[in-house]
C-alpha positions as CSV (number, residue, x, y, z in Angstrom):
1,M,96.1,202.3,-165.1
2,N,92.7,200.7,-165.3
3,G,90.3,198.8,-163.2
4,R,92.4,195.8,-163.2
5,V,95.4,197.6,-161.5
6,T,93.1,198.9,-158.7
7,R,91.7,195.3,-158.1
8,V,95.2,194.1,-158.0
9,L,96.3,196.7,-155.5
10,A,93.2,196.2,-153.4
11,L,94.3,192.5,-153.3
12,G,97.6,193.1,-152.6
13,V,96.9,195.6,-149.5
14,V,94.3,192.9,-148.0
15,L,96.6,190.3,-148.2
16,L,99.4,192.6,-146.4
17,A,97.1,193.4,-144.1
18,L,96.3,189.9,-143.0
19,I,99.8,188.7,-142.7
20,Q,100.8,191.8,-140.7
21,C,97.5,191.6,-138.4
22,R,98.4,188.0,-137.5
23,V,102.2,188.6,-136.8
24,L,101.9,191.9,-135.2
25,A,98.6,193.4,-133.7
26,T,98.1,193.5,-129.9
27,G,95.2,196.5,-130.5
28,I,92.7,196.3,-132.7
29,G,89.3,198.6,-133.4
30,P,87.5,200.8,-135.8
31,S,88.5,204.3,-136.8
32,V,86.9,207.3,-138.5
33,S,89.0,210.0,-140.2
34,Y,88.5,213.5,-141.9
35,G,91.2,215.1,-144.1
36,L,91.7,218.5,-145.9
37,G,94.7,219.4,-148.6
38,N,95.5,221.3,-151.5
39,Q,96.8,219.3,-154.6
40,D,98.6,220.5,-158.0
41,W,97.6,219.0,-161.0
42,A,100.5,219.3,-163.4
43,D,98.8,218.7,-167.2
44,E,95.3,220.4,-165.9
45,H,97.7,223.4,-164.7
46,G,95.2,224.1,-161.8
47,T,95.0,223.3,-157.9
48,T,92.2,221.6,-156.1
49,D,91.1,222.2,-152.6
50,L,90.7,218.2,-151.2
51,S,88.6,217.2,-148.4
52,S,88.1,213.3,-147.6
53,I,85.9,211.0,-145.1
54,G,87.1,207.4,-144.1
55,L,86.3,204.6,-142.1
56,G,88.8,201.8,-141.2
57,F,90.1,199.6,-138.9
58,V,93.5,199.8,-136.8
59,L,96.0,197.6,-135.3
60,D,98.8,198.5,-133.0
61,T,101.4,196.6,-131.5
62,A,101.7,198.8,-128.3
63,V,98.6,200.5,-127.2
64,A,99.3,200.7,-123.6
65,R,102.2,198.7,-122.7
66,D,105.6,200.4,-121.6
67,S,107.1,199.9,-124.9
68,L,109.6,202.7,-126.6
69,F,108.3,201.6,-130.3
70,N,104.8,200.9,-131.7
71,Y,103.7,200.0,-135.1
72,R,100.3,200.9,-136.4
73,L,98.7,199.5,-139.4
74,E,95.5,201.1,-140.6
75,I,93.5,200.0,-143.6
76,G,90.1,201.5,-144.8
77,Y,87.8,203.4,-147.4
78,E,88.0,207.1,-147.9
79,R,85.5,209.3,-150.0
80,R,87.7,212.1,-151.4
81,Q,86.3,215.1,-153.2
82,D,88.8,217.5,-155.3
83,T,87.1,221.0,-156.5
84,F,88.9,223.2,-158.8
85,D,88.6,226.7,-159.1
86,N,86.0,226.6,-161.7
87,D,83.9,224.6,-159.3
88,F,84.8,221.4,-161.7
89,T,84.3,218.5,-158.6
90,F,84.7,214.9,-158.7
91,D,84.5,212.4,-155.7
92,T,87.0,209.4,-155.6
93,D,86.5,206.0,-153.7
94,L,89.9,205.2,-151.9
95,L,91.5,202.0,-150.5
96,V,93.9,203.4,-148.0
97,L,96.8,201.8,-146.3
98,N,98.7,203.6,-143.5
99,N,101.9,202.5,-142.1
100,T,103.0,204.3,-139.0
101,F,106.2,204.1,-137.1
102,G,105.7,205.5,-133.4
103,F,107.8,206.0,-130.4
104,G,106.2,206.7,-127.2
105,I,107.4,210.3,-125.7
106,V,104.7,209.7,-122.9
107,R,104.0,206.4,-121.4
108,S,101.7,205.8,-118.3
109,H,98.9,204.2,-117.1
110,V,96.6,206.5,-118.3
111,V,98.0,207.8,-121.5
112,R,100.5,206.9,-124.2
113,V,101.6,209.7,-126.6
114,W,103.5,209.0,-129.7
115,L,105.3,210.3,-132.6
116,G,106.9,208.9,-135.7
117,P,106.9,208.8,-139.5
118,Q,103.8,207.6,-141.4
119,L,103.9,206.3,-145.0
120,R,100.5,206.2,-147.2
121,I,99.5,204.1,-150.0
122,F,96.2,204.6,-151.7
123,G,94.3,203.9,-154.9
124,G,90.7,204.0,-156.2
125,T,88.4,205.4,-158.9
126,G,86.2,208.4,-159.3
127,S,83.9,210.5,-161.3
128,G,82.4,213.9,-161.4
129,G,81.6,216.9,-163.3
130,N,80.2,220.7,-163.6
131,T,77.1,222.4,-164.8
132,S,78.7,223.3,-168.3
133,G,78.4,219.3,-169.2
134,G,81.6,218.0,-168.7
135,N,82.1,214.6,-166.9
136,T,85.2,212.9,-165.8
137,D,86.2,209.2,-164.7
138,V,89.6,209.2,-162.7
139,T,91.8,206.4,-161.7
140,M,94.3,207.1,-159.1
141,L,97.0,205.5,-157.7
142,G,99.8,207.3,-155.1
143,A,101.8,207.5,-152.2
144,A,102.1,210.2,-149.1
145,A,104.7,210.4,-146.3
146,G,105.3,212.9,-143.4
147,L,104.9,212.7,-139.7
148,A,101.9,211.5,-137.1
149,L,101.2,212.3,-133.7
150,G,98.8,210.4,-131.6
151,A,97.4,209.9,-128.1
152,N,95.8,206.4,-126.6
153,F,93.8,207.6,-123.7
154,H,93.3,204.2,-121.6
155,L,89.9,203.9,-120.3
156,G,90.3,200.6,-118.6
157,D,92.2,197.4,-118.7
158,V,90.8,196.7,-122.5
159,V,89.8,199.7,-124.3
160,S,91.6,203.0,-125.7
161,L,90.4,205.8,-127.0
162,C,92.9,207.1,-129.7
163,I,93.2,210.4,-131.2
164,S,96.0,211.1,-133.9
165,S,96.7,213.6,-136.8
166,S,99.5,213.3,-139.7
167,F,100.8,215.9,-141.9
168,L,101.9,214.6,-145.2
169,Y,103.0,215.0,-148.8
170,S,101.1,213.6,-151.4
171,V,102.2,212.5,-154.8
172,A,100.0,210.4,-157.2
173,S,99.4,209.5,-160.9
174,A,95.6,209.9,-162.1
175,E,94.2,208.9,-165.4
176,S,91.3,210.8,-166.5
177,S,88.8,210.4,-169.0
178,F,87.0,213.7,-169.8
179,T,83.8,213.8,-171.9
180,Y,82.0,217.2,-172.8
181,T,78.4,217.0,-174.3
182,Y,76.6,220.3,-175.3
183,D,72.9,220.4,-176.8
184,G,70.9,223.8,-177.0
185,Y,69.5,226.0,-179.6
186,G,69.5,223.1,-182.1
187,Y,73.5,222.6,-181.8
188,H,75.3,219.8,-180.3
189,E,78.7,219.1,-179.6
190,S,80.4,216.2,-178.0
191,Y,84.2,215.2,-177.7
192,E,86.4,213.0,-175.5
193,E,89.9,213.4,-174.0
194,T,92.0,211.1,-171.9
195,R,94.6,212.9,-169.6
196,N,97.4,211.6,-167.5
197,D,98.0,213.9,-164.2
198,T,100.7,214.2,-161.7
199,V,98.9,215.3,-158.5
200,S,100.9,216.3,-155.6
201,G,100.5,218.6,-152.7
202,P,100.1,218.5,-148.8
203,V,97.5,216.6,-146.8
204,A,96.4,216.5,-143.2
205,D,94.1,214.5,-141.4
206,L,92.3,214.0,-137.9
207,R,91.7,210.1,-136.8
208,L,89.6,208.8,-133.8
209,G,89.6,205.4,-133.4
210,L,88.6,202.6,-130.2
211,L,91.1,200.2,-129.9
212,F,90.8,196.7,-127.9
213,R,93.9,195.6,-126.4
214,L,94.7,191.7,-126.8
215,G,97.6,189.6,-124.9
216,S,100.0,191.4,-123.4
217,D,99.0,195.0,-124.2
218,R,97.3,195.6,-120.8
219,M,98.6,198.3,-118.2
């Protein structure tokens, strides 16, 4: 993996989003997210505590109308931080695409509660290090799948406040280039190493969005 792979992924995600927006969207608006998780790094023989914050856009085919099924597309940016047990930390900038297939289990003029499977695709680059002189550049590409639960609270004829949470299992491929440099007491040491890791583990997030309903998606 390299920067070219990331750019191709980003272009493909944007094109897919534009196509789906034109065909499916009946509700659109901004969203923010906060996520937590634990990840196993197979080749690093360690685990990380994961946290993330994000900003994006949501498109939903049935925010308020009385429909059993809704498709929700979320595309956005996330800043992910992984921290190993030895305090080695790096930050990754991710492009994230969420596809959620929801089923309305409560549908009224006040609220729509939905539940369904979610598929996430993500990719990006990052870097990090620790106080001992090590630095790492990371390129990551992965997917996650699981279950999402949400509620759309209708604030009027046009706007809905949306709260959702997802519980997913994530698997990613990560290429990391590690550089270590030490200078002290007249001694200099430097080396570089490239590793390919399989990164996997559970993740959960909370999302808050404000959707503006278009066309027939009215109460």
